[in-house]
C-alpha positions, 0 to 999 in steps of 0.5 A: 718698213713699219716703225714701232708705233705702227706695229703698236697700233696694229696690236690694239686693233687685234685686241679689239678684234679678239674682244668682239669675237669673244662676245660672239663666242659667249653669245654662241655659248649662251645659245648652245649651253643655256638653251641646251639646258632649257630644252633638256629641262623641258624634256625632263619636266614633260617626262615628269608630267606624263609619269604623274598623269599616267600614275593618277590614271592607273590609280583611277582605274585600279585603286579602290574609290580611285575613280570617285575620290577626287579629294587631295588625299584620294588615290589618284591625286596622291599617286599623280603628285608623288610620281610627278614630284619624284622626277628630277628636272636638271638636278632638282625636283619640279614644283607641283601644287596639289590644289591647282596642278593635279586636277580631274578634268573633262577637257578635251570633251571628246576624250574625257566625257564624264560617267553617269555620276558626273565623274570625268575620265581624265586627270591633268598634271602640270609641273614647273621649274621657273622664276614664279615658282622659285625654282628657276633653271640657272643661267650660265653664260647668259648672265653676261647679257643680263639673263639670270634664269630660265623657266620651263613648264609642262603639262600632261593629261591621261584618261581611263578608257573603258576597254572592250577587249583583251589580248590575254582572254582566258578560255573560260566563259560564264553566264552574265548575272541575271535578275533571280526573280524566281529563287527557291533559296531567296536571300534578303532583298531578293531578287538577289543573284548568288552562286547557288542560283540557276537561270529559270523561266520554266518549270520542269513541265514547261510551264512559265514561271511567275515571275520568271528570271530575267536578263538584260545585257549591259550597254552604253546606256546602262548595266542591265542586270549584269555584273558591275564594278560598284556591286561586284568588285571584290566578290569571291567567285568559284568558276565550276567546270560545266558543259553545254548540257548542264543547267545554266547556273552561276559561275559554271564556266564553259571551256572555249576555244580562243582563236589563233592568229592562223585561225587554227586550234589544237584542242587541249594543248592550245587551251592549256597554253591560253590559261598559262600564257597570253594568246595575243589576239584581241577578242572582245565584246560582240565576238562569238566563241565556240565551245571546246569538245570536252570538259578539259579538266586536266588542261584546266588544272595544269594551266592554272598551276603554271599561271600560279607559278608565275606569281606564287606568293600573290594573295587576295587581301579582303580588307583592301580588295586588292592583290598583295605580296605579288611580284609586281611589288618587288619587281616593277617589270612584272607589272600587274600580277599575271594571276589577274586575268580576263574572263568573258561572260556571255549573253545569258538569255540568248544562250538559254533560248538557243539550240545547244546541240553539237558544239554551241557558241557564245556571244561575249557581252562583257569581260571580268577582271578575275584574280585566280586564288587557287584550285578547289578540286576541278574548280577555279576559285578567285576574286572579281577585280579590275584588269588591263584591257584594250579599247578597240572602238572610239565609243565604248559598247558598255558604260564605265560601271559595267567595265572591269577592263580599262586602258590607260591612255596619255592623250595630251 
């Protein structure tokens, strides 16, 4: 039988065990809680960096001067900064310094090559919540071991990829812009393409004109004579109903068949539906489209009316060359206005020189962004602008200044 003195000694041993276990428990809690907070903060910081980089790339692609204005007050860096600093990281906003943490970048070189003007396609955003920036994460149980704070940092890079296709192509195709060398209604600084021009290389007797109109398709090395963002963004265009037998005139569109996934087409019904909604099948530069059988006046009107009804209050602001009062302003789930559509253009010279008997075909050389403003009789009136697209190829078939479509990609 143990005496009282022995029992007292055992009680002391138990206290030592309890103290050791408490230290182990606190260490475990330090690992679980403090490191858990740090990893949650790391994920939230990455979300902030990703959101900032994507916002900057969107501004580069779609805001006026977003691509070329790299100043701290430019739309791309401002959008990136504002988006990154409004994402909380464990109850506080991360630190982002405009001068050093929001930058245009050419790295990695294979994903972010500069355009012809030396402007890189990528924007990088770094966000911090750490001791150096004075906004460190608090340490809860780690203070017992002298760990008073934690820090996290995240970085993200997004790029504007030159898009060469769209899965929402509208069933209209117009001739690409040409050099209007022979002009019966010349404008200042001719040759100058305008909506009253007709592509002409021979007179009515078949004699060559001097000089004839000429066309060069856009490519990865130059814009040719085609539409460009710098020259034609914000241009008012009237898409006029035409047929293969009409003269090759600017803005005259040919109704075309947009392929379906099953390879079929039901004519007017599919044509009207492809105006009002998205087909979902990627079609792009280099693809061939066949003319519809007929001018499709009724389906065009019905399809455009249905499309405008999706965003009835949207309108074009000529001052900013952008869409205002769109559903996208009040409802982010609307995305960009559904009235900003993709319209293909065809190789003007190839079509001019081809046999147009039966149902002719058209080779797509570019795709324009087009805001549908209203119907004017049987014609579609709108404005050229940028639009979302798809980058099908690793190397873009046209240079950035020729591309009205862009795909925003998070690459790092």
